[in-house]
C-alpha positions as CSV (number, residue, x, y, z in Angstrom):
1,M,1.6,-4.3,12.7
2,S,3.2,-1.6,10.5
3,L,4.1,-1.8,7.2
4,A,7.7,-1.2,5.9
5,V,10.4,-0.5,3.1
6,M,14.0,0.3,3.4
7,L,15.6,2.2,0.6
8,Q,19.7,1.0,0.5
9,G,22.3,2.3,-1.8
10,T,24.8,0.8,-4.4
11,A,27.0,3.8,-2.9
12,S,26.4,7.2,-0.4
13,D,25.2,10.0,-2.1
14,V,23.0,8.1,-4.6
15,G,19.9,9.7,-3.4
16,K,18.5,7.5,-0.8
17,S,17.7,10.7,1.3
18,V,15.4,12.4,-1.0
19,L,13.7,9.3,-2.4
20,T,12.9,8.2,1.4
21,A,11.4,11.8,1.6
22,G,9.5,11.4,-1.5
23,L,8.0,7.9,-0.6
24,C,7.3,9.6,3.2
25,R,5.3,12.7,1.4
26,I,3.6,9.8,-1.0
27,F,2.0,8.2,1.9
28,Y,1.4,11.1,3.7
29,Q,-0.6,12.1,0.9
30,D,-1.9,9.0,0.7
31,G,-3.4,9.3,4.2
32,W,-1.3,7.2,5.8
33,R,0.5,8.0,9.2
34,C,4.1,7.6,8.1
35,A,7.4,8.2,9.6
36,P,11.2,8.0,8.5
37,F,13.9,6.1,10.4
38,K,17.4,5.9,9.9
39,S,19.4,3.8,12.9
40,Q,22.8,5.4,12.6
41,N,23.7,8.6,10.4
42,M,27.1,10.3,9.9
43,A,26.4,13.8,8.9
44,L,27.6,17.3,10.3
45,N,24.3,18.5,9.3
46,S,22.0,18.0,12.3
47,G,18.6,19.6,14.2
48,I,17.0,19.9,17.2
49,T,13.5,18.5,18.0
50,P,10.7,20.0,20.0
51,D,11.9,18.3,23.1
52,G,15.4,19.5,22.5
53,K,17.5,16.4,21.3
54,E,19.4,16.7,18.5
55,M,19.5,14.2,15.5
56,G,20.1,14.6,11.6
57,R,18.9,17.2,9.3
58,A,17.7,14.2,6.7
59,Q,15.5,12.7,9.4
60,I,14.0,15.9,10.0
61,F,12.9,17.0,6.3
62,Q,12.0,13.6,6.0
63,A,9.7,14.1,8.8
64,E,8.4,17.3,7.3
65,A,7.7,15.5,4.3
66,A,5.7,12.8,6.0
67,G,3.5,15.9,7.6
68,I,4.9,15.1,11.2
69,A,7.1,16.7,13.7
70,P,10.5,15.1,14.2
71,D,11.3,12.7,16.7
72,V,14.8,11.6,17.8
73,R,13.5,7.9,17.6
74,M,13.7,8.5,14.0
75,N,17.5,8.9,13.9
76,P,18.6,7.0,17.5
77,V,22.6,7.3,16.5
78,L,24.2,10.2,15.3
79,L,28.0,10.4,14.5
80,K,29.3,14.1,13.6
81,P,32.9,14.1,12.5
82,T,35.7,16.0,14.1
83,S,38.4,14.4,12.0
84,D,39.5,11.8,9.3
85,R,39.3,9.4,12.5
86,Q,37.1,10.8,15.2
87,A,33.7,11.5,15.9
88,Q,31.3,12.8,18.2
89,V,28.7,10.2,19.2
90,V,25.2,11.3,19.4
91,L,23.2,8.7,20.9
92,M,19.1,9.3,21.5
93,G,19.3,13.2,21.2
94,K,22.4,13.8,23.3
95,V,26.1,13.8,23.3
96,A,27.8,10.0,24.7
97,S,31.6,10.1,24.1
98,N,34.1,11.1,21.3
99,M,35.2,7.8,19.6
100,D,37.6,6.6,16.8
101,A,36.5,4.3,14.3
102,L,37.5,1.2,15.7
103,S,36.0,1.7,19.3
104,Y,32.9,2.7,17.6
105,H,33.1,-0.4,15.8
106,D,33.6,-2.3,18.9
107,Y,30.5,-0.3,20.3
108,K,28.1,-1.2,18.0
109,P,27.3,-4.6,19.4
110,Q,26.0,-3.1,22.6
111,L,23.6,-0.6,20.5
112,R,21.9,-3.3,18.6
113,E,19.0,-3.9,21.2
114,Q,18.7,-0.5,21.9
115,V,18.0,0.3,18.0
116,R,15.9,-2.8,18.0
117,S,13.5,-1.3,20.8
118,V,13.7,2.2,19.3
119,Y,12.4,1.2,16.0
120,R,9.8,-0.8,17.6
121,S,8.4,2.0,19.7
122,L,8.1,4.4,16.8
123,A,6.8,1.4,14.7
124,E,3.8,1.2,17.0
125,E,2.6,4.6,16.9
126,Q,2.8,4.4,12.5
127,Q,1.1,2.5,10.0
128,I,3.9,2.7,7.5
129,M,7.7,3.2,8.3
130,V,10.2,4.2,5.7
131,L,13.9,3.1,6.5
132,E,16.9,4.4,4.8
133,G,20.5,2.8,4.7
134,A,23.7,4.3,4.9
135,G,26.5,3.9,2.1
136,S,26.1,0.5,0.8
137,P,25.3,-3.0,2.3
138,A,28.0,-4.4,0.3
139,E,30.3,-3.0,2.8
140,I,31.7,-6.4,3.6
141,N,34.2,-5.5,5.8
142,L,31.6,-4.2,8.5
143,R,28.6,-6.6,7.9
144,D,29.7,-8.6,11.1
145,R,28.5,-5.8,13.3
146,D,26.0,-3.6,11.0
147,I,23.3,-2.1,12.0
148,V,22.1,0.5,9.5
149,N,22.1,-1.4,6.3
150,M,20.8,-5.7,5.8
151,G,21.4,-5.5,9.6
152,M,19.2,-3.1,10.5
153,A,16.6,-4.4,7.6
154,E,16.9,-7.9,9.6
155,L,15.9,-6.2,13.0
156,A,13.0,-4.4,11.0
157,C,11.8,-7.9,9.1
158,C,11.6,-5.2,5.9
159,P,12.1,-5.4,2.4
160,V,14.8,-3.8,0.7
161,I,14.8,-1.4,-2.6
162,L,18.2,-0.9,-3.9
163,V,19.0,2.7,-5.4
164,A,21.6,3.5,-7.8
165,D,22.9,6.1,-9.2
166,I,23.3,6.2,-13.2
167,D,24.7,9.5,-13.1
168,R,28.3,8.8,-11.6
169,G,28.6,5.8,-14.0
170,G,28.6,2.0,-14.3
171,V,25.0,1.7,-12.8
172,F,24.9,-2.0,-13.7
173,A,28.0,-3.3,-12.5
174,A,27.0,-1.2,-9.4
175,I,23.6,-3.0,-9.0
176,Y,25.1,-6.4,-10.2
177,G,28.0,-6.2,-7.7
178,T,26.3,-5.4,-4.9
179,L,23.7,-8.0,-5.5
180,A,26.6,-10.2,-5.9
181,L,28.2,-9.5,-2.7
182,L,25.1,-10.1,-0.5
183,Q,24.7,-13.3,1.1
184,A,21.6,-15.2,0.3
185,H,19.4,-14.4,2.8
186,E,20.1,-10.7,2.1
187,R,19.6,-10.9,-1.5
188,W,16.1,-12.6,-0.3
189,R,15.3,-9.1,1.1
190,V,16.1,-6.7,-1.9
191,K,12.5,-7.0,-4.1
192,G,13.0,-3.9,-6.5
193,V,15.7,-1.5,-8.2
194,I,15.1,2.1,-8.5
195,I,17.8,3.9,-11.1
196,N,18.4,7.5,-10.0
197,K,19.1,10.8,-11.7
198,F,18.9,9.4,-15.3
199,R,19.3,11.7,-17.9
200,G,18.8,11.1,-21.7
201,D,16.6,8.5,-23.7
202,L,14.9,6.0,-21.9
203,V,14.6,3.8,-24.7
204,L,18.4,3.6,-24.7
205,L,18.6,2.5,-21.4
206,T,15.6,-0.4,-21.8
207,P,17.9,-3.2,-23.1
208,G,20.4,-2.8,-19.8
209,I,17.3,-2.9,-17.7
210,A,16.5,-6.5,-19.3
211,Q,19.8,-7.8,-19.1
212,I,19.9,-6.7,-15.4
213,E,16.8,-8.3,-14.5
214,A,17.7,-11.4,-16.1
215,L,20.6,-11.7,-14.2
216,T,19.9,-10.6,-10.7
217,G,16.3,-12.0,-10.9
218,V,15.5,-8.4,-9.4
219,P,12.7,-5.9,-10.8
220,V,13.7,-2.3,-12.1
221,V,10.9,-0.9,-10.3
222,G,11.8,2.7,-11.5
223,V,14.0,4.7,-13.2
224,M,14.0,8.5,-11.9
225,P,15.1,11.2,-14.2
226,W,17.5,14.2,-12.7
227,L,15.2,16.5,-10.5
228,D,15.9,20.3,-10.4
229,I,14.3,20.3,-7.3
230,D,15.4,22.3,-4.0
231,L,15.8,19.7,-1.0
232,E,18.1,19.4,1.2
233,D,21.5,17.6,0.9
234,E,22.8,14.7,3.3
235,D,26.0,16.0,3.7
236,G,29.0,17.7,2.2
237,V,29.5,15.5,-0.8
238,A,27.2,17.7,-2.6
239,L,29.6,20.7,-1.9
240,Q,32.5,18.8,-2.9
241,R,30.9,19.1,-6.1
242,G,31.4,22.8,-6.3
243,K,27.5,23.3,-5.9
244,Y,26.4,26.5,-6.0
245,R,22.9,27.9,-7.3
246,D,22.3,30.7,-9.7
247,A,19.7,33.4,-9.7
248,V,18.2,36.0,-12.1
249,S,20.8,38.5,-13.9
250,Q,21.0,41.2,-11.5
251,A,21.4,39.2,-8.4
252,L,23.1,39.7,-5.1
253,D,26.7,37.7,-5.2
254,I,26.5,35.4,-1.8
255,A,29.8,33.4,-0.6
256,V,29.7,30.8,1.7
257,I,33.6,29.7,2.8
258,Q,33.3,25.9,2.7
259,V,35.6,25.1,5.9
260,P,36.9,21.5,6.0
261,H,34.5,20.5,8.7
262,I,31.3,22.6,7.4
263,A,28.4,21.9,9.5
264,N,24.7,22.8,9.1
265,F,25.4,24.4,5.4
266,T,21.5,23.5,5.5
267,D,21.3,26.8,7.2
268,F,21.9,28.8,3.6
269,N,19.6,26.8,1.4
270,A,16.5,29.3,2.2
271,L,19.2,32.0,1.1
272,A,19.6,30.3,-2.2
273,A,16.0,29.8,-2.9
274,Q,15.5,33.7,-2.6
275,P,15.1,34.8,-6.3
276,D,17.5,37.5,-6.5
277,V,20.6,35.8,-5.0
278,R,23.1,33.8,-6.1
279,L,24.7,31.6,-3.6
280,R,27.7,30.1,-4.4
281,Y,30.2,27.8,-1.9
282,V,34.1,29.0,-2.1
283,T,37.2,27.5,-1.1
284,H,40.3,29.7,-2.5
285,P,40.9,33.1,-1.9
286,H,40.2,34.7,-5.0
287,E,36.8,33.3,-5.2
288,L,36.0,35.8,-2.3
289,S,36.0,39.2,-5.1
290,G,33.2,40.5,-6.3
291,A,30.7,38.7,-3.4
292,D,28.2,41.2,-1.6
293,L,28.2,39.1,1.3
294,L,30.6,36.8,3.0
295,L,29.6,33.9,5.1
296,L,31.5,31.5,7.5
297,P,29.3,28.8,8.4
298,G,29.2,26.2,11.6
299,S,32.2,24.1,11.7
300,K,32.8,20.6,14.2
301,N,36.5,21.3,14.4
302,T,36.1,25.3,14.8
303,L,39.7,26.0,15.7
304,G,41.2,23.4,13.3
305,D,39.1,25.2,10.7
306,L,40.3,28.6,11.5
307,Q,44.0,27.5,11.2
308,W,42.9,26.0,7.7
309,L,41.6,29.5,6.7
310,R,45.0,31.1,7.6
311,A,47.2,28.2,5.9
312,S,44.9,28.8,2.4
313,G,45.0,32.1,2.6
314,L,41.4,32.7,3.2
315,A,41.6,34.7,6.2
316,Q,44.2,37.3,4.6
317,A,41.5,37.5,1.6
318,L,38.3,37.8,4.1
319,L,40.0,40.2,5.8
320,E,41.1,42.6,2.8
321,Q,37.5,42.3,1.6
322,H,36.2,43.2,4.8
323,R,38.6,46.2,4.8
324,Q,37.2,47.0,1.4
325,G,33.7,47.3,2.9
326,T,32.4,43.6,2.0
327,P,29.9,42.5,4.9
328,V,30.7,38.9,6.7
329,L,28.4,37.1,8.9
330,G,29.2,34.1,10.8
331,I,26.5,31.3,12.0
332,C,27.8,29.3,15.1
333,G,31.5,28.6,14.6
334,G,31.6,31.0,12.1
335,Y,30.3,33.6,14.5
336,Q,33.1,32.3,16.9
337,M,35.6,32.5,14.5
338,L,35.0,36.3,13.5
339,G,36.1,37.0,17.5
340,R,38.9,37.9,19.2
341,Q,39.8,34.5,21.1
342,I,38.9,30.9,20.9
343,I,39.6,28.8,24.1
344,D,38.5,25.1,22.9
345,D,40.1,22.2,25.5
346,V,36.9,20.2,24.5
347,E,36.1,19.7,20.9
348,S,39.2,20.1,19.1
349,G,41.8,19.6,21.7
350,L,43.8,22.8,20.3
351,G,43.7,25.0,23.1
352,E,44.0,28.4,22.9
353,G,44.0,30.5,19.6
354,A,43.1,34.0,17.9
355,G,39.9,34.7,16.0
356,L,39.8,37.2,13.1
357,G,39.4,40.2,15.1
358,L,36.2,41.5,13.4
359,L,33.8,41.1,16.3
360,D,34.8,41.9,20.0
361,V,33.6,38.5,21.5
362,V,35.4,35.7,23.2
363,T,34.2,32.2,23.0
364,R,35.1,29.1,25.6
365,F,34.3,25.8,25.1
366,A,32.0,24.2,27.8
367,S,31.6,20.1,28.3
368,E,27.6,20.7,28.1
369,K,26.2,20.9,24.5
370,V,23.4,23.4,23.9
371,T,20.3,22.0,22.1
372,T,17.4,23.9,21.6
373,L,14.8,25.5,19.5
374,V,14.4,29.1,19.8
375,R,12.0,32.0,18.9
376,G,12.8,35.7,19.4
377,H,13.5,39.0,17.4
378,A,15.9,40.9,16.0
379,L,17.0,44.1,18.1
380,D,16.2,47.8,16.6
381,G,18.8,50.2,16.1
382,L,21.4,48.3,14.5
383,P,23.9,49.3,12.4
384,G,25.1,48.3,9.0
385,I,23.8,45.3,7.0
386,V,21.3,44.5,9.8
387,G,20.3,47.9,10.4
388,S,17.0,47.6,8.9
389,A,16.0,44.4,11.0
390,V,13.7,46.2,12.8
391,A,12.4,43.9,15.2
392,H,11.3,40.9,12.7
393,P,10.6,38.1,14.4
394,V,13.2,35.1,14.0
395,S,13.1,31.2,14.9
396,G,15.2,28.3,14.8
397,Y,17.6,26.4,16.7
398,E,21.1,26.4,18.7
399,I,23.6,23.3,18.7
400,H,27.0,24.8,20.3
401,M,29.2,24.1,22.9
402,G,30.8,27.3,23.2
403,E,29.9,30.0,25.4
404,T,30.4,33.5,24.0
405,V,30.9,36.9,25.7
406,R,30.5,40.1,24.0
407,G,33.1,42.8,25.0
408,S,32.1,46.6,24.8
409,Q,32.7,47.0,20.9
410,A,29.9,44.8,20.2
411,R,26.1,44.8,20.6
412,P,24.0,41.9,20.5
413,L,22.0,41.1,17.3
414,L,19.2,39.3,18.5
415,R,17.0,38.9,21.7
416,L,16.0,34.9,22.3
417,F,13.7,33.5,24.3
418,H,15.4,29.9,25.6
419,G,11.9,28.6,27.3
420,Q,11.5,31.3,29.3
421,L,14.6,32.8,30.0
422,A,15.3,35.6,27.6
423,V,19.0,36.3,26.4
424,S,20.7,38.5,24.1
425,D,22.2,36.4,21.2
426,G,24.8,37.5,18.9
427,A,27.0,40.3,18.1
428,V,27.3,43.4,15.4
429,S,30.3,45.2,15.3
430,D,30.0,49.2,15.5
431,D,30.4,49.7,12.1
432,G,27.9,47.0,11.2
433,L,30.1,45.4,8.8
434,A,30.4,42.3,10.5
435,A,28.0,40.1,12.4
436,G,27.0,36.6,13.9
437,C,25.1,34.3,16.3
438,Y,24.5,30.7,17.1
439,L,21.0,30.5,15.4
440,H,20.5,28.1,12.6
441,G,17.7,28.6,10.6
442,L,18.4,32.5,10.7
443,F,17.7,32.9,6.8
444,D,14.2,30.7,7.1
445,N,12.6,34.0,8.7
446,G,11.9,35.7,5.6
447,A,11.1,39.2,6.8
448,F,14.2,38.8,8.5
449,T,16.0,37.8,5.3
450,R,14.6,40.2,3.1
451,S,15.7,42.9,5.3
452,L,18.8,42.0,5.3
453,L,18.8,41.4,1.2
454,D,17.3,44.8,0.5
455,N,20.1,46.5,2.7
456,L,22.3,44.6,0.8
457,R,20.7,45.8,-2.8
458,Q,20.6,49.3,-1.4
459,R,24.2,49.3,-0.7
460,K,24.9,48.1,-4.6
461,G,22.9,51.0,-6.0
462,M,19.7,48.5,-6.4
463,A,15.9,49.1,-5.9
464,A,14.4,47.2,-2.6
465,W,12.7,43.9,-4.5
466,Q,9.1,44.3,-5.4
467,G,8.1,40.8,-5.2
468,E,6.7,38.9,-2.6
469,V,8.7,38.0,0.9
470,L,9.5,34.3,0.2
471,D,7.7,31.8,2.4
472,Y,10.2,29.4,2.7
473,A,8.1,26.8,4.7
474,G,6.0,26.8,1.8
475,H,8.4,26.9,-0.6
476,K,9.8,23.6,0.9
477,A,6.1,22.1,1.0
478,R,5.9,22.9,-2.9
479,Q,9.3,21.1,-3.3
480,F,7.8,18.0,-1.7
481,D,4.9,17.6,-3.6
482,Q,6.6,18.4,-6.9
483,L,9.2,15.2,-5.9
484,A,6.4,13.2,-5.0
485,D,4.8,13.9,-8.0
486,A,7.6,12.8,-10.1
487,M,8.1,9.6,-8.3
488,R,4.5,8.5,-8.8
489,Q,5.1,9.1,-12.4
490,H,8.4,7.3,-12.6
491,I,8.4,4.4,-10.2
492,D,5.7,2.0,-9.6
493,I,4.4,3.0,-6.4
494,E,1.4,0.3,-6.5
495,R,4.2,-2.4,-6.7
496,I,5.7,-0.9,-3.6
497,Y,3.0,-1.1,-2.0
498,Q,2.3,-4.7,-2.9
499,I,6.3,-5.5,-1.5
500,M,5.3,-4.3,1.8
501,R,2.2,-5.8,2.2
502,E,3.4,-9.2,0.6
503,H,6.8,-9.1,3.0
504,Q,4.5,-8.4,6.1
505,E,2.3,-11.5,5.2
506,Q,5.3,-13.6,5.2
507,D,6.1,-12.2,8.8
508,L,2.9,-12.8,10.0
């Protein structure tokens, strides 16, 4: 029987996903077979397993931290919102249906036994399971059908560590209120508290820790400082705070247009990690000025977000910047928006709409979603910003329901292999100032990305970069190790081992 521990939070975005990855890394470093698990994830950042199944990006990067390949059993239910009230339900890596919130709440009891079975199947192959909750266990309106917080802890028979974010304020009230709203048999499972994102002198926090431990009877097992570590964010909450990453003074300025239903913004993490790139997310037309490259990201409501671009003035501003010579590149939904036309009776239900017209492509949505890992290379002899790609190898994954056809005034960007089938993907305009493709993870490919950035540097009158080409996989591994080191320093990891062992003995 595997050991297990579950991280739940006093709210969303308190750092559960990152701390879960950190525990996975610690257990991996200590020689254990370990896997992450989140029964239900609501996020528009998703990725693909080696067998072509779709799952949340958070569990994929947690699996990377644990030194194992992602497995859809780590995230059996993925909810991808398409509007404020509707979401696409992805069950065991495949689209099951689209549901509103009430319909899904009614559907959850049917998922309970399947979630239990999937968890046990994965746990039988591991020595330690690190589970992650969603939102807060104190969402008492949802408790009767919960399958992701205390309901999941009961299915897994595991102890819970409560994570609270001090940076947002009111941390002691959040801890006390969360525990007060739990039922007695739920509070029994909570064996410790981690206070996360602390800035300041710990001496000033100590009296409050003593009082909250006395009031709740639950020990604080660690106080994690605010960390400047480059790891993936769970969802768009971080972007809502106006997130951007700075770089050296003579940096390339790259702007990502943050559409309302932005999906897979993790595509741009590898760009943000480049030492000569300042990456910023923008939501207003004037913010496009001065950018060396404009990026249109993926979307879970392509036509709806295209309408928003026009209503907000961003579409006109983007086209004006393009006319002035600023290159534009789209990924997935962004690629579709750059085309002439989009026909969608599947995802958004908005029917037909005109694209931005920068690429000679037409996209029609299909009922079957493409979910696959791919490898290939950039094509030779391309114009503009991708002109120096010179057959650099690329790999990544595709997740899309659109089928895009190029016209005579667009050239393919990539040659990709879907298994043994070779296909031409993406498009480049004749002047090379607009390009797009379906390949998520495009910028994770160091040689391709460096050639693109050096092309932009040349356009800006700067010399080519003289440093090493960034190994993004190695960069992520170093971030995991830094996180693990910090957690060992600030959290009582031996106490967490003890909590897992004591709880296992009680369940035997």
